[in-house]
N, C-alpha and C positions, 0 to 999 in steps of 0.2 A: 437768469440772464442768458441771452442768446450767445451762441458761439460764432465768432467771425474768423476771417482769414486775413492775415497781414504779412506780406512778404515772406511766405513760406511757413508761417506758423499759425496754428489754430489756437485761439485763446478767447476768454470771455470778452464781450464787446466793450465793457467798461474798463478793461485793462489795455486796450489798443491805444497806441501812441504814434503820432506822426509829427515830424518836425515842422515848425512854422516856416521853415525855408523851403518846404515842398512847393513846387510850382503849381500843383493843383490848388493849394491854399492861396498862393500869392496872385496867380493869374487865371485861375480856372482852366489851366492847361492840362486837359485830360479828356478821356472818353468814358462812357458808362453804358451799361445795359441793365434792364430790369427783366428778370426771367420768371414767369409764372410756373409754379410747380403744383401738379394735381396728383393726389395719392402718391406723393414722393417721386413723381415722374416729371422732370423738367420738360416743358412744352416747347417743341421746335428749337431745341438747344443748338442744333447745327445752324439754323438761320440766325439766331442771336449771336453766336460766335462769328459768323460770317459778317454780320452787320458791324460788330465790334472791330473786326479786322479792316473793314472798309473805312471806318472812322479813323482808326489809328494810322492807316496808310495815308489818308487825306491830310492829317495834321502832322505827318512825318514823325510819328512816334513809333519806334520799333516794337512790334508785338512781342511781349515777353514770353509767350507760351505758344506752342503748337496747339491745334484744335483738340487733340486727344488729351493733352494735359489740362486744358481748360475744362473739358468735360469731367475729368477726374476730380478737379478741385470743387466744381459746382456740386457734383455728386456727394462729395464728402461733407460739404456744408449742409446739404439737405439731410444727410443721415445724422449729423451731430445736433440738429435742432428738432424740437419736439412736434412740430405741426405737420399734419398730413398734407395740407395745402399751404404753400409758402410763396413768398415773393422774394426772390434772391436779387440783391443789388450787387453789381460788379463794377468796380472803378479802376481805371489805370491812369495814373498821372505821369508826367515826365520826370517826377522825382525831385530829389533835393539838390540844390545848387549851393555853392559856397557864398554867393552874393545874389542880390536881387538884380537881375539883368533880363531885359525883354528877349534878347537873343537866346537861342537854345544853348544849353551847356555843351561843352566839347565832348564830354562823356555822359551818356544818358543811362541812368539807373532807375528804371520805372518803379513807382510805388504801386503795388497790386493789393487791392482791398476788396473783400466780399463780406456781406452780411446778409442775414435772412430775417424775415418777419412773417407772421401769420398772414396769409392771403385772405382778406376780408372783401367780399363782394357786396353789391348793392342790396340793401334790405327790401323785403317784399313791399312794404308800404310805399317806398319811393318808386319802385318799379310800377306800381299801380297808378300813381299820379303823374309820373314824369318829373322833370326838374326845370327850373328856370335858368336862363342864361342871359348874359349881356353880350354886346358886340363891341369890337374895338378895331382900330387900324393896326395892322400887323407891322410893327416897327422893328422887328428882329433883324439880325444880319441875313446875308444872302446864301448861307449854307445850312439851312434848317434840316437838310437831309443827313447831316452829321450829328451823331448823338454825343455831344460834348457836355462837359460839366459846367460850362459857362451859361447858366440858365437864368441870369438876373432878369432879362427881358421877359421870359416866360413867367417868372415869379411876380413881376410887376403887373403883367396882364391878368394873371390868375387872381391877384389880390383885388383887382377891379371888380371881379365877380363876387368875391367874399365880402367886400365892403357893401355890396348891394343885396346880400343875402341870397346869392345865386350860386349855382354849382359849377359853371364854366364860362369862359369867355370865348366867343366865336370870332375868329380873326378874318379880316378882309384886307387884301393888298391890291391897290389900284382897281378897286371895284370887283374883285374876284375873291371867292372863298379859298382860303388856304387850309386851315385846320383849327383846332382848339388850342388853348394855352397848354393843356396837358392831355390832349386826346385828338383823335381823328373825327371828322364830321361827315355824316352822310345825310342826304335828303331824299324824300319820295315825292313825286308829282305824278298824278294820274296813274298810279300803280307801278311806276317805273322807279327803280332805285338809281340814284345819281351820286357819283363820287368824283371829287377833284382828282386829277391825275398825279402820280408821283412826279416830283420835280425837286430842284434844289430849294424850293420854298416850303417844303413840308417833310416831316419825318415819315419814312416808309414803315408804318406800323405793322406789327405781326398780326394783331387783331383785325386791322384793315384788310389784310390778305385773306384771313379766314372768312370774313363777311362776304367778300367778293367770290370766294370759292363756294360758299354755301349758296349764294344766289345762283351761281352757274349750275351747281349740282341739282338744285330743286326747280330750275326753270323760271326763276324770277327775272323778269326783264330788267336789264341793267345797262347803264351807260357810264363810262369813265371819260369825263371831259371837263373843261374849265366851266365853272359855275358862277354866274353873275350874282352880285349881292341882291339885286332885285328878285332873282329867281329863288334865292334862299328865303327871303322874307315872304314870298308867296307860296312856300312849300306846304304840301299837305302833311308831311311828317319831317321831323328833324331828329337825328340821333347823334349821340357822342359814343365813341367806342374806344376801349383800352383794355389792357389785361385785367384791371381791377373793376372798371365800370362795365365791362363786357359790352352789352348793347343796351343803352339807356336813352329813353325818349326825352328830348327837350320839348317841353310843351308850352313854354313862354320864352320869347326873345325880346329883350328890351321892353318888357312890360306888356307886350302884345301876344295874344294866343297864336300858337303854331297850329294850323288846321282848326279843329274844333276845340283845341286846348286840352285834349286828352291823348294818351298814347294810342297811336293808330294801328290798324290791323296788320300792315306790313311789318312794322316794328315788332309787334307781338309775335308774329310768325317767325321773324328772324331770331328773336330771343329764344323761342322754343327750339328752333333748329340748332342754335348755338349750344343750348343746354344738352341736347341730345348728342351733339358732337363732343362736348366736353366729357360727358359720361361714358361715351363709347370709345373715343379716340384719344383725347387728352389723358384720361385716366387709364385707358387700356394699353397705351403704347402704340 
């Protein structure tokens, strides 16, 4: 059984208990982060903690820990669990109130919870063929840049893909690409990497940043701009990126092939760059 952290205590996950009056349970009133860990080194922990602080400030929830304390708690979770590569989940809710009330409690006592699991990446067979995706209208709220625990819309959108035997749902809002239900989306056209810009309509992904940094480092032509749905459907390559999927080709969208229906050369090169970066930087510190 993995070891978790709950309000100052490390304990087995199956022994953790949270009140049903917790606002995270009642309202989805909280923030979260998912931090990948390679060879027991949390990747870009400073950026994850900064993104958490941004979300907490935006939802007016006092940050319960300074950055140094967060780093220590994450480090302890990593050390107490058995896997070299981990996925650390961190959640802060507004805590327990004495009654169900939409308004914030007068006194805030945040609930802080962390758990860890083995970080499992995409199997080789799936990398070789790519995955299928469906598309949907992005009906989520207008602050998708905040990493809050209120993810019902994302769950409904992701389930559309699962129901059709697909790996992801690619989201469009008012005719433009935003992101995936649980990933960022990139496209390639005529050898140029294209990405939608960060805005309040998409989550600023850490892997998204890494992909753009690698493109710049290796001289891959890249444009960050709004992408029309018609452009996406005519792409030579389409990728989904996240800390667990890394760089994964989408080779079919809504039943139609993307490009020639196989992972493209730019995506294969980016995946190789990403693996080199992971082995030299993510694991090396």
